[in-house]
C-alpha positions in Angstrom: 98.3 -94.6 -16.9 94.7 -94.0 -18.0 94.4 -91.4 -20.6 90.6 -91.1 -20.9 89.3 -87.5 -20.6 86.1 -85.6 -20.7 86.4 -82.6 -23.1 85.3 -79.3 -21.6 83.9 -76.6 -23.8 84.7 -73.0 -23.1 82.1 -71.0 -21.0 81.0 -67.6 -22.0 81.1 -65.2 -19.1 78.5 -63.0 -20.6 75.8 -65.6 -21.1 73.8 -68.1 -19.1 75.2 -71.6 -18.8 72.7 -74.0 -20.4 71.7 -77.1 -18.6 73.7 -79.8 -20.5 75.1 -83.2 -19.9 78.1 -83.1 -17.7 80.0 -85.1 -20.3 80.3 -81.9 -22.3 81.7 -79.8 -19.6 83.7 -82.2 -17.4 81.3 -82.0 -14.5 80.6 -85.3 -12.9 78.3 -86.4 -10.1 80.6 -87.6 -7.3 78.2 -90.4 -6.4 77.7 -91.6 -10.0 80.9 -90.8 -11.8 80.0 -93.1 -14.7 76.5 -91.8 -15.2 76.5 -88.8 -17.5 72.8 -88.1 -17.0 73.4 -86.5 -13.6 74.3 -82.8 -13.7 75.0 -80.1 -11.2 74.7 -77.3 -13.8 71.8 -75.0 -13.0 70.8 -71.5 -11.9 70.2 -68.9 -14.5 70.6 -65.4 -13.0 70.5 -61.9 -14.2 72.0 -59.1 -12.2 68.5 -58.0 -10.9 67.8 -61.6 -9.8 71.0 -61.6 -7.9 69.9 -58.8 -5.6 66.6 -60.6 -4.9 68.3 -63.9 -4.3 70.8 -62.4 -1.9 68.1 -60.6 0.0 66.3 -63.9 0.5 69.4 -65.6 1.9 71.8 -66.3 -1.0 71.0 -69.7 -2.3 73.9 -72.2 -2.2 74.8 -74.0 -5.4 76.0 -77.6 -5.3 79.7 -78.4 -5.2 80.8 -79.6 -8.6 83.3 -82.3 -9.6 85.6 -82.4 -12.6 88.0 -84.8 -14.2 91.6 -83.8 -13.7 93.3 -83.6 -17.1 93.8 -87.0 -18.7 93.6 -88.8 -15.4 90.7 -90.9 -14.0 90.6 -88.6 -10.9 87.3 -86.9 -10.4 88.0 -84.0 -8.0 85.9 -81.4 -6.3 86.2 -77.8 -7.5 87.6 -76.9 -4.1 90.9 -78.5 -3.0 91.7 -78.2 0.7 95.1 -76.5 1.2 97.0 -77.7 4.2 100.2 -75.7 4.3 99.3 -74.1 7.7 99.1 -77.5 9.5 101.9 -77.7 11.9 102.8 -74.0 12.0 99.6 -72.0 12.4 97.4 -75.0 13.2 97.6 -77.7 15.9 96.9 -81.3 15.1 93.4 -81.1 16.5 92.7 -77.9 14.5 94.0 -79.6 11.4 91.7 -82.6 12.0 88.7 -80.3 12.6 89.4 -78.5 9.3 89.8 -81.8 7.4 86.6 -83.2 8.9 84.6 -80.1 7.9 86.1 -80.0 4.4 85.2 -83.6 3.6 81.8 -83.3 5.2 81.1 -80.5 2.7 82.0 -82.8 -0.2 85.6 -81.7 -0.8 87.4 -84.9 -1.8 91.0 -83.7 -2.5 93.7 -82.2 -0.3 97.0 -80.6 -1.2 100.1 -81.1 0.8 103.9 -81.2 0.1 107.0 -82.7 1.6 108.2 -79.1 2.4 105.1 -78.2 4.4 104.3 -76.4 6.6 105.0 -72.9 5.4 107.3 -71.1 6.1 109.7 -73.9 5.3 112.1 -74.7 8.1 113.9 -77.8 9.3 112.2 -77.9 12.7 108.7 -78.3 11.3 109.3 -80.0 7.9 106.9 -82.9 7.3 104.6 -82.0 10.2 101.7 -81.2 7.8 101.9 -84.8 6.4 102.0 -86.2 10.0 98.8 -84.4 10.9 97.1 -85.6 7.7 98.3 -89.1 8.3 96.9 -89.3 11.8 93.5 -88.1 10.5 93.7 -90.5 7.5 93.7 -93.5 9.9 90.0 -93.0 10.5 89.1 -92.4 6.9 88.3 -94.7 4.0 91.4 -94.3 1.9 89.6 -94.5 -1.4 87.5 -91.5 -0.5 90.4 -89.2 0.0 92.5 -87.9 -3.0 95.9 -87.0 -1.8 98.0 -84.6 -3.9 101.5 -83.9 -2.7 104.7 -82.4 -4.1 108.4 -83.3 -4.4 110.7 -80.3 -4.0 112.5 -78.8 -7.0 116.1 -77.5 -7.1 117.1 -76.0 -3.8 120.4 -75.5 -1.9 119.0 -74.0 1.3 116.4 -76.8 1.7 118.9 -79.7 1.5 117.9 -80.7 5.0 114.9 -82.4 3.6 117.0 -85.3 2.3 119.1 -87.6 4.5 122.4 -86.8 2.8 122.4 -84.0 0.2 123.9 -80.7 -0.5 121.3 -79.7 -3.0 117.8 -80.9 -3.9 117.3 -82.1 -7.5 114.4 -83.7 -9.4 116.3 -86.9 -10.1 115.7 -90.6 -9.4 117.3 -90.6 -6.0 115.5 -87.5 -4.8 112.1 -88.6 -6.1 112.5 -92.1 -4.6 113.4 -90.8 -1.1 110.7 -88.1 -1.3 108.0 -90.6 -2.1 109.1 -93.1 0.5 109.2 -90.5 3.3 105.9 -89.0 2.2 104.2 -92.4 2.2 105.5 -93.1 5.7 104.4 -89.7 7.1 101.0 -90.0 5.5 100.5 -93.6 6.6 99.4 -94.7 3.2 100.8 -97.0 0.5 100.1 -94.7 -2.5 99.9 -91.1 -3.6 97.1 -90.1 -6.0 98.9 -87.2 -7.5 102.6 -86.3 -7.2 103.6 -82.9 -8.5 107.1 -81.3 -8.9 106.7 -78.4 -6.5 108.9 -76.1 -8.6 111.2 -76.8 -11.5 114.7 -78.3 -11.4 115.9 -75.6 -13.8 115.8 -71.8 -13.1 112.4 -70.2 -13.7 111.0 -66.9 -12.6 108.6 -67.8 -9.8 107.3 -66.7 -6.3 106.8 -63.1 -7.4 109.6 -62.8 -9.9 107.8 -61.8 -13.0 110.3 -61.8 -15.9 112.9 -64.4 -16.8 116.4 -63.4 -15.9 118.6 -64.4 -18.8 121.7 -64.5 -16.7 120.3 -67.0 -14.2 120.0 -69.9 -16.7 121.4 -73.2 -15.4 121.3 -76.7 -16.7 118.6 -78.9 -15.2 117.9 -82.6 -14.9 116.7 -83.6 -18.4 112.9 -83.8 -18.7 113.1 -87.4 -19.9 115.2 -88.4 -16.8 112.6 -86.8 -14.5 109.8 -88.6 -16.1 111.7 -91.9 -16.1 112.2 -91.6 -12.4 108.5 -90.8 -11.9 107.7 -93.8 -14.1 109.5 -96.0 -11.6 107.4 -94.9 -8.6 104.2 -95.3 -10.7 105.3 -98.8 -11.8 105.8 -99.7 -8.1 102.2 -98.7 -7.4 103.3 -95.8 -5.1 102.1 -93.0 -7.3 99.0 -92.9 -9.6 99.4 -89.7 -11.5 102.0 -86.9 -11.9 101.9 -83.2 -12.4 103.9 -80.0 -12.2 103.7 -76.8 -10.2 105.0 -73.2 -10.6 105.8 -74.3 -14.2 106.0 -72.4 -17.5 104.7 -73.1 -21.0 108.2 -74.2 -22.0 108.4 -76.7 -19.2 104.9 -78.1 -19.8 105.6 -78.6 -23.5 108.9 -80.2 -22.8 107.4 -82.6 -20.3 104.6 -83.6 -22.8 107.0 -84.0 -25.7 109.4 -86.1 -23.6 106.5 -88.3 -22.5 105.3 -88.8 -26.0 108.7 -89.5 -27.4 109.8 -91.9 -24.7 106.5 -93.6 -23.9 106.7 -92.1 -20.4 103.8 -90.9 -18.1 102.2 -87.6 -19.1 101.6 -84.9 -16.6 97.9 -84.4 -15.9 98.0 -81.2 -13.7 99.7 -77.9 -13.2 99.5 -76.2 -9.8 100.2 -72.5 -10.4 99.4 -69.3 -8.6 96.2 -67.8 -10.1 94.0 -65.0 -8.8 92.4 -61.8 -9.8 95.7 -60.0 -9.1 97.9 -62.6 -10.7 96.6 -63.5 -14.2 99.1 -62.8 -16.9 101.5 -65.7 -16.4 98.7 -68.2 -16.9 96.4 -66.4 -19.3 99.0 -65.3 -21.8 99.9 -68.7 -23.1 99.5 -71.5 -20.5 95.7 -71.4 -21.1 96.4 -72.5 -24.7 99.0 -75.1 -23.8 96.8 -76.7 -21.2 93.6 -76.5 -23.2 91.7 -79.8 -23.2 91.9 -79.8 -27.0 95.7 -79.4 -26.8 97.5 -81.1 -23.9 94.5 -81.4 -21.5 96.3 -80.4 -18.3 94.1 -79.3 -15.4 94.9 -76.2 -13.4 94.9 -76.4 -9.6 94.8 -72.7 -8.8 96.7 -71.8 -5.6 96.3 -68.5 -3.7 92.9 -67.6 -5.2 92.7 -65.1 -2.4 96.3 -63.9 -2.9 97.3 -65.2 0.5 94.3 -63.5 2.2 95.0 -60.2 0.6 91.8 -60.2 -1.5 89.7 -60.4 1.6 90.6 -56.7 2.0 91.8 -57.3 5.6 95.3 -55.9 4.9 93.9 -52.6 3.6 93.7 -51.5 7.3 97.1 -52.7 8.8 95.8 -51.8 12.3 92.8 -54.1 12.1 92.7 -57.2 14.3 92.4 -59.4 11.2 95.5 -57.9 9.6 97.5 -58.3 12.8 96.7 -62.0 12.9 97.3 -62.5 9.2 100.2 -64.3 7.7 101.7 -61.1 6.1 102.3 -59.8 9.7 103.0 -63.2 11.4 105.8 -63.9 8.8 107.4 -60.6 7.7 108.4 -60.8 4.0 105.9 -63.6 3.2 104.2 -62.8 -0.1 105.5 -59.3 0.1 104.5 -58.7 -3.5 100.8 -58.5 -2.4 101.7 -56.0 0.4 103.1 -53.3 -1.9 101.3 -50.0 -2.1 100.3 -50.5 -5.7 99.0 -54.0 -5.1 97.0 -52.6 -2.1 95.6 -49.9 -4.4 94.3 -52.3 -6.9 93.0 -54.6 -4.2 91.0 -51.7 -2.9 89.4 -51.3 -6.4 88.2 -54.9 -6.4 87.0 -54.6 -2.8 84.9 -51.6 -3.8 83.7 -53.3 -6.9 82.4 -56.2 -4.8 80.6 -53.9 -2.4 79.1 -52.0 -5.3 77.3 -55.2 -6.4 76.4 -56.4 -3.0 79.1 -59.1 -2.7 81.9 -59.7 -0.2 85.5 -59.3 -1.5 85.9 -63.1 -0.9 82.9 -63.9 -3.1 84.2 -61.8 -5.9 87.7 -63.2 -5.7 86.7 -66.9 -5.4 83.9 -66.5 -7.9 86.3 -65.1 -10.5 88.7 -68.0 -10.3 86.0 -70.6 -10.0 84.3 -69.5 -13.2 87.5 -69.7 -15.5 86.9 -72.7 -17.8 90.6 -73.7 -17.4 90.5 -74.0 -13.6 89.8 -77.5 -12.5 89.9 -76.8 -8.8 90.7 -73.8 -6.5 93.0 -74.6 -3.6 91.6 -73.0 -0.5 93.3 -73.1 2.9 92.2 -71.8 6.3 93.5 -71.6 9.8 90.1 -72.2 11.4 86.8 -74.0 10.6 85.0 -70.7 10.8 87.3 -69.2 8.2 87.0 -72.2 5.9 83.2 -72.2 6.3 83.1 -68.5 5.2 85.3 -69.3 2.2 83.2 -72.4 1.1 80.0 -70.5 1.6 81.3 -67.6 -0.4 82.4 -70.0 -3.2 79.0 -71.7 -3.4 76.7 -68.6 -2.9 78.3 -66.5 -5.6 76.2 -66.7 -8.8 77.4 -69.1 -11.5 78.8 -67.5 -13.6 79.5 -64.0 -12.3 77.2 -61.5 -14.0 78.5 -60.1 -17.3 78.5 -56.5 -16.0 80.7 -57.5 -13.0 83.0 -59.3 -15.4 83.3 -56.3 -17.6 84.2 -54.1 -14.6 86.8 -56.6 -13.5 88.3 -56.5 -17.0 88.3 -52.7 -17.0 90.3 -52.7 -13.8 92.6 -55.4 -15.1 93.3 -53.5 -18.4 94.6 -50.6 -16.4 96.3 -52.5 -13.6 97.7 -55.8 -15.1 99.2 -58.0 -12.4 100.1 -55.3 -9.8 101.8 -57.9 -7.5 105.2 -57.9 -9.2 108.4 -57.8 -7.3 
């Protein structure tokens, strides 16, 4: 595996980003990935200039591209999320969304063997099939495919041919990769991530580690050895983790170094303006480019749609059509009264400064120096267009006064979406 990387310096949220060579920040021109003289960094804006710019039509910035950790993958700062394909979206709708995304310059999509969501036996794998039928008409080397192998699960054993429990071991990884390749209609996966750990961890809304739930997991070295096999076979290019902790990341990196095994290059964790602590407390340090250099693919930057503000009025048409109502219990942590209360504060903050709630939420995640790419999904081209436009029309970086007000809300309401 290639281990070249482009160091990324930290960005001050209170100062203008200077125009510098992309080699210093990890920004790379998608058309000239080996030519450091090209840069997409621009736009100096004060808060007063923002109002004027928005009044004249909100200038769009260019989509930026960054190296993912130690890999040679140069990915767009937006990753297309596809977990609705096959549940909320038909095959044609999926293809329309994919076409629009790649027409906008997005070059990476995120899928998983477990998709679509909600997970169920009847639809499992359908997301990949929809992507695979679209991929037939695309140049394969222009599409970066990130997929995921399931972690430990007893209730999802149906995903394997003959298993009572899913584990992250050689047999499970081999079967997962073979089936994913077949569904996708390709002969290699660019990035394979472990969807959730083989051991017990506090995830999917569970905030603190339950001491009594500890269980033994497949040794980290064994997981990496199994992943090495599919890499050696040419079926996988790079590996990463998802829903992982600092302990897990550090164990994977140590096992790779000690055993001469492949190093993880990415971590796909939930990160948004309502869910910050788990990553900011110590994973930022662990994944820092000057430490282990692991790129964050931030999922749920809009908190499952909650940060659009549409669920603040449960009787609205948008709320009725939203996932929280279509799938009762889904991301319930964002539907709590306290979470709604804090969401309302951010919605009001956005309006106060003339932004949409989507602009504020996506701009916040986009500007974190440790976020390589934000995973954005949509159930329609119109919805995706709105999200991409919001992402690109929000000033870079968000003005210092807005960041200060975000921090003021955060200090009083840390991670309200806790089960």
